N, C-alpha and C positions, 0 to 999 in steps of 0.2 A: 668816698666808701659810702656814704648815706646814699647815693645815686645808684650805686650798685646793688645795694639791697633792696632798693625800691624796685629796680628792674628785675630782680629775680623774683619778687613778691607778685609782680603783675604778671609775669609767664606763668607763675603758678595758678593764678586765678584764669588764666586763660586757657589751661591744659584741661581735657577730659577730665571730668569729675570720677574717681575711683567709687569701689562700693564702700570703702570706709569712709570717704567724704560723704555719700549719700547716710550712711546710718548714723553719722554724728548729730542728723537731725531726725532721720525717720527710724522707727524702731522694727528693724528687720534682722530676724536672727540669721546671720549669714550662713551658719554651719547648716541649718535646717534648709536654706534656700539652695544649697548646693546640691542637697539630695533631690530637688525637685527637677519637673521636666524642663524647666529652663534655668536649672542651677550652674550651667557651662556657660550662660551669657553675661554679659555686664548689663549694670543698670541702664546707660545710654543706648544699649541695643534696642530696647524698647521704649525707653523715654528719649527719643532720638531728637526731640526739639531741646532738651537740656544740653548745652555745649559748653556752660560756664557756670561758675558759681561766684556771687549767688545768683540763682534762677528765678523766673518770674513767679509771680504769687499763684498764678493759675497756668501752669505750662500745658500745651497743647495736649489732648488725649492720647492714650496709646494707640496706635493703628495695628490691630491683631492681624489684618489683611497685608501687611509688609510681608510676614512669613505664610500667613494662612490665606492666601488668596481666595482658593477655591472653596474653603470651607466659608468663610465669610459671605462669598457669592450666593452661596447656596444657603445661608442663615438669613440673607436679605431678601430671599424670595420665599423663605418659608412662612408658617403661620405665626410662628413667633416674631420674625423679622419684620413682617408686614404690621402685625400689631403693634411693634415699636415706632415704626415710622409713622403709624396713624395715632401715636400720642399715648398709648397704653404703657403706663409706667411700671406697672408691677408683671410684664410679660418676661419670657424668659430670656435671658442674655447669656453672654458666654461666663460670666462670673456665677450666674444662677446654677448653671449645670456643671461647670468644672471646678468649683469652689473659689476661695479667696486666690487674688491674683499672686500671691508669691509662695502658694501652697499648691499649685497645681502640679500632680504627679500621673505619670503614664496611666493610662486606662487599663493596662495589664496589672499595675499596682493594687493589690488589696484594699489600699487607702484612698485608692482614687475615688471621686464622686460617681464618676461614670464607668467605673468597673462593673461588670455584668452583675456580680453579686450586690452593689449599692445602687445600679440604677432604678429599681422600683421605689426606694427611698428618695433619691433626687427628684424623680418625675413627680413622687407625691408630694412633694413640699407644696405643691401649686395643686396638682390633680387629687389630693386626699384632703384638701382643706375646703370645707364646705362654704365658708365664708367666701372664698376666691370662685368655687362653682356657681354659687348663686349670684355673686356679682356680675359674671360674665355671661350667665345664662348657658353655662355648659349641662347639657343634658344628662350626660352619663352617671349612672350613680355608682360610686365607689369603683372605678375601675381600676386603681392599683390594688386594693383590698382583695377584690376578686381574682386579679393576677397572681397575687402572692398565694390564693389557697389553690391555683391550677396546676395541673401538672407539670406545664414549663416553669411556674414560680418556683414550685417546691425542688425541681431539678436543680434550677439555678442556685438555691440555697444550700443545696447539697454540695455544690461545687461543680456541677456539669457544665464546663464551658461551651458544649455545644448546644445546650437549650436555649430555646428563643426568651430573649429579654424585649423590652421597650424598643429599643432602637432597631432590633432584627426585624420587627415588624412596621415600624412607623417611620425608620429612618433616624438619622441623629441630627446632622444640620439642616437636612433638607427635608423637615416634616411639614406635609402640606395636608389640607384640610380633606376629609375622606370623600367630597363631592368633587375634588379636583381630578380629573382623568388621569394626571401622573402620579397622584398619590399612591404609595404602596398598598396602602390599606382601600384604595378605591375597588368596588366591587367586581371591575373587569380586571383588575390587578391581583387580587386576593390569593387566587390560587397560584399564579406564579411567585408572590411574595413566600406563601407556604411552601413552595415546590424547591424553595433554595435548600430547606431541610428535609422536605418529604419529595423528593424528585421522582420517584417510581410511581407514588400515589398521582401527584400532578400530572403525571402522561396519561395515566387511566383515566383521571377524571375528565382531562381536555377533551377525549373522544367519546364521552358519556353524554346522555341526552342532557344532562343538566349543563354539563361543560360547554356543549356545543351552543346551546340556547343563551348562555352569557355571553359567549362570544359575539352572537348575532345581535347583541344590546338588550337583551332580556332583563328588565329590572324584577321579575318575579322568580327566576330560576335561581336555585340556592347556590351559594358559592361555599367554601370550607366554612367561615364562620357562620352560614345559614343553618347547617347542621351542627357544629361542633361547638358554636358560642365563639365568643369575643375574647375577652380578657379572662373569663371562668371556664376554659377549656379543660375538662378532667378525662382521665382513661376511661374509656367503654366500660371496664367493669366496676367502675366505681357508681353507687347508688344514684348520685347526683347528676351524673353525665347525661347530656342531650342524646347520647348515642348509646345508652345503656339499654341493654335488651327490653327492660320493662318500661322503656320510656319512648325508645325510637319510633315506635309506629303511632303513638298519641301525640307526644308533645312534639316531636320533630318532623316525621313525614306527615303526619296528620294536620300540624299547622298549616300547609299550605294544601295538600290533596282533601282536607276537609273543610276549607274555606269556602265558604258560599259563593263569594264574589269571584275568586279564582276558578273555582267549579264552573261558574256561568261561563267564563271567559274561555277555558280551555277544554271543557267537557271531560272532566275525571270520571264524574258519575258519583255513586255511592260506596266505593270501595271502602273508604275508612269506616263508616258504621256497620257495613257488611263484615268487614274484620273484626271490629270491635264485639260484633255478635256471634262470630264462629268460634268453633272450638279452640282455635289458637288464641284469638283474641280475648277469650273468656279466661283461658288458662294464665295468660299473662297478667290480666287484670286481678287474678286469684293470688297471684305471687309466684308462678312456675316462671323463671328465666329461660329455660331449656326449649319451652314452645316457640314454634317458628315466629319470627316477627315480619317485617317487610323485607328487612335487609336479608333474611335467610332465603328468601326467594328472589328476590329483584337483585341482589347483590348490594355492594356498597358504594364503591366510587366508580365501579364500572357498569352503573345502571343502564340499560338500552331499552330503546322500544321493543315491544314485544315482537314486533315484525322482522326486525334485525334477526339474522340467525345466529348471531353471537350472544343475543339475550340468553340470560338463564331462564326466562319464562317464556322463550319461543316455544310453540307446541313441539318442535322436535327434539328440545331439550327439558321438557318438564318432568318425564320420565326420572330422568338422572337428578334433575333438583329436587324433585319430592323424594327420590329413592335415598336422598341423604340421611332423611329421619324415617322414612317408610321403605326398607327393604323389600325389594319384590313389586314394588307398585307397577301396575299393569300400564301397557299402553292406552287404553281406555281413558286415561287421566288426561291426556292431550286433546281429548275431544269432548272435554266437559268443561261447563262455566265454572270459575273458581270463586270469584267473589260472589256470593250468593246469600242473600238475607231471608230471613225465616218469616219477615214481616213487610215484604213487598220489596220494590226497587226490582234489581235484575235477579229472577230466580227462573229454575226450570219449572215446566208446566206441572209436574208432579207435586213440587211444593206450593205451587199456586193454589192447587185444587186442594191438597190436604189443610193449608190454611183458612181457605175459605169454608171448607166445610166444618173444620171446627168453630170457625167463626160463628157458623150458625148453629152448631151443636150445643157449645158451652151456654151462649147466652138461653137458649130454649131449654136446656136441661136443669140447669141452675136457678132461671127463672120459675121453671114448674115447681122445683123442690121448696123456693122459698114461700111462693104461694101456698104449696100445700101446707108446708109446716106452720106458716104463720097462721093459716086459717084452722089449723088443728090447735095450735097453741092458744089461740084467744078464745077459741070455743070451748076448750077444757077449763080455761082461767074463767069463763062466764058461769059454768055450770057448777063449779067448785066441788066435785065430787071426790071423796077421799079416798086413798087408796093405800094398800098395805095394811088394811086395818086388822086383821088376823094375824100377821107376821107368818103365816105358813109358807113353807117353801116346797117347791117339787123339783125333781131333776131337769133340766134342759141341755146342757152340754157335758158330754162326757170327757174324760182325760185327755183322750187322743185330740178331741175338738180343740180343746182349751191349750193344749201345746202348740197345735199349729196357729192357732189364732193368736197366741201370745208372741210367736215368732213374727206373724205379718205384723202384729200392731208395733212392735219395736223397730222392725226393719222399715216399715211404712214410714215411720217418724224420723228416722235416720237419713231415709231417702229423700224427705221432703225438704229437711234442714239443709243438708249437703247440696242437694240437688238447685234449690234456689240460691244458695249461697255462691255456687259456681256463676249462675245467671246474673246476680246482683252483688258481686263481689265489693262493691263500695259502700254498701248499704249499713246503715248504723247496726241494725242487729247481728249482722254479721261480725261487726268490729266488737259488740258486746259478747259473743259467744267465743271471740279470740279466733275465729276462721279467716280474718283477712292475711294473706300473706301465707297460709298454709295450704297452699294449692295442692300438693303432693299429698298431705295427710288427708285432706277433705276427699281427694279422689278415691282413694284407697279405701276410706270409710263408706263412701258411696258405692263402691264395686261391692266389698263385703256385703253391705246390707242387702244389695240386689240378690247374690248370692242365696243369701239367707230366705229371702222373700221367694226366689224360685222354688228353692230346696221344699219350704212350707208348702208351696202349693202342690208340687211333687208326691210330698208325703199325703198330702189330703186326697190325692187322687187315687196313689197307691191304697190307702186306707180305704177307700169306698170301694175299691176293686176287690179287697180281701175280705171286708168285714160286711157280711149280708145283712146282720143287723142294722148296721148303720145307713148302709146304702139306701136305705127307704128315703132319706133326704132329698135323694136326686129326683125321686117322682114326686116328692111334696113340693120341692120348688121349680117343678117344670111350670110355665106359664100358661094361662088358658083364658078361654072367653070370659070365666067367672071374675080374673082378677080384672078386666076392664070394668065389668059392672060394679066391683068392690070400689073402685077409684071413684066411680060416678057416685054411688051410693055414700062413700065417706065424704064428698064434697057437698051433696045435698044435705046430710047430717050436720055438717059442721056450720053450713049456712043457714040452718033452720027449718030447711025446706020439709023435713021429715022428722019425726021422733023416734023412728027405728034406727039404731045403733047396728052398723054392719059388724060382722063377727067373721072370722077367718079359722082356718085349721091349724097346722103345726107352722106354716108360714103364711102371712099376709104378703098382699102385693108388692109391699114397702122390702121385705127382705127378699123377695124373689129378684126385684129390679137391682136391688143392691148387689145380690150374689153373681148374679149373671155379669153385670157391669165390672163388678172386681175381676171375674175370670177373664173377662173380655180384654179389658185393661191391663192385666197382667202380663197377657199374651203379646200386646202391643209394646209394651215397655221392655219386656223381656227379648224380644226379636230385634227392636231397634236399638235397645242398650247393647246387646251382644255384638251386632253391626259396627257399632261407633266404638265398643271396647276393643274388638278385633280389627283395628282400623287397617293395619297392615295387609292383613286378609283379605278385606272388603276392599281395598284399595287394588288389590291383584287381581279380583275376580269381577268388580263391578266398576262402572262408572260414576265418577263423583256425584253426580245427580242422586245415587242411591242413598249414600251418605247423607247428603242435603235433605233428601226425604225423610230418612230416618231421623235426623235431627228437629225437623219440624214437627213430626209426628209423636217423638218422644217428649218434646217441650210442651204441645199442646196437649197430649194426654196426661202430662203432669199437673198441668193446670186444672184440667176437669176433674181428675182422679182426687186432687186436693181438696177442691171447692166441695165435691160430692161427699168427701168424709167428714169436713166440717159442718156442712149444710144439712146433709141427709142422716149420716150414720150418727153423729152426735148427738142429733136431735131424738132418734130414736132410743139411744141408750142413756143419753144425759139429760137433755133438757125437756124433755116430754114430761108435763106436769104429773103425769100417772107413774113415771118411774123415777123422776127426780128425786135425789140427786145422783143416781146412777144405777142402772141396771147391773148387778155384780155377777150376773151369769157366766161371765168372761173369766172371772176370778174363782167362784165356787162352784159353779157347775149348775147351780139351782135359780130358779126365777120365782117370783112372787106368786102364789096360788090364787090371790086375789085378782090379781091382773088378768092371769091367764083363765081364771071363771068368768071374767067379764069380758074378754074380748076373743077367746078361743074356747067357747064352751064344749064342744065337742073332742077338741085336744085335751081339754082339761080333765074331761070324764074318762078318757083313753088312759091319760097318768094316773088318774086315782085308782083305775082297775088294775091297770098294771102293777102298781105298788101293791094294793091289797093281796093280789096273787102271790106277789113276792113275799110278801109278810106270811101268809099261809103257807108258801111251800118251805119257808124257814122253820115254822112252829111245827109242820110235820117231820 
């Protein structure tokens, strides 16, 4: 009997251990294990080296390759597998990604560590760990965090199973370093990787100037990630997107086409700065996202050389391309240079001559003004002559003149502020005035102010045509040889070369110069401004160089006009020691009798006589 029992016991020990036998020593919840991916398997299916109990203290490791041969081979060649073979203890293993051995569930299970919704957290266990990144000198900053904020990451979080996750782009078991030609994220393969989801886009890109360059092995030509970003891909309408309308030209296209080294290599020219200075570029910099950017004209994924008949910027297609925003654009647009700068570079001859003319005119004009006024200012300070002694006032500007002057004054200030805000949208003063990002409002304020100024000028002309009494100022403002003599005499007087102070009539050379300069400047600004405002009409009837010339003239005339007002007019009515703190004739209509008596004695006498006659008439 004893021998029989001993034999039966020996047979029991020799039989394959059951799950219940294993759990007598190992804490494994069999009920939970049954619901896992391997729940239908026996313990010894994986722990195949254990054939009897008790087993060795250190049984042979489980070989996942027994069932997952292909995956294990792929892992062995991957960046993680190679790192493990090289002794990197904290590299990713099967357990690192799939979870604890006895808790592995199918990737489709929401609880799976490699479920699409959880994959970012799984990869992030290492790739969001700053200590891990620093230890292994991984240069990418917060890739997982960036992915979570991306359009892909947010879609995955919503439950969109078709949105890309880490493994869709990098692979799963076969992840390779990006420098490896076989890597899914190698620049030569990126378009194909993205094309798994975006196959229609990939087909178009493959035939583009960028796609063909990448195919030829170019390391400079952009791939999908070059334009859209890597982990932080955002929808084009999002402000932070690299292909957002406000950023695509400067941040994305400009990164390559504005790069000095790439420019010298491929001869891009100065198209990026030319665009930045153009109406479209300035509008975008000022906050208008509806203005044309690089993609609006050149296309997005279908960018082709301009010589290609399929290109949207081929001369044969320019009328249609520009016509998307400018209906009725004429065919002359195809014969014009597009990327033109108002400050050099590629430009039409008209722009060049306008630029050089103002380069000469502005320094000479403002230089003379500074010299003249500086000399006059210090000479008057040196003499210390009192002014406005009696406080007597005489009429100088009637109501109609004051109204038109007021319209010009207000509109001019608005034009200067809104005009320079367009040209320098990133300037600190623009932000202080709250105009950064307010391109549309700024534009309308500028146009309304322009209409007010033109209206004031027209009213002034009509007023002079209808009122004979006031028309006399036209004759008084006509320049003559005496004005040249007066300038010379004023300079000699202020230099101390003569004791005789020059005197003037109703208007001196300073007012005459300013009046006719204003009238000329108003015409130039009005004509060029209207051409630019009515851009669709202009493009229909004129070649682009006309608008380029108008842009250049408008810009340089604005500089000249602004500096002239600041240096010449403000000195005459504010900073001149004899009228400081201000000549209030523009507000009250009256000027200092003392100042008129000293500087315009004949005009003063005529005013006094006229006033006496008026008083006599009233008395009678």
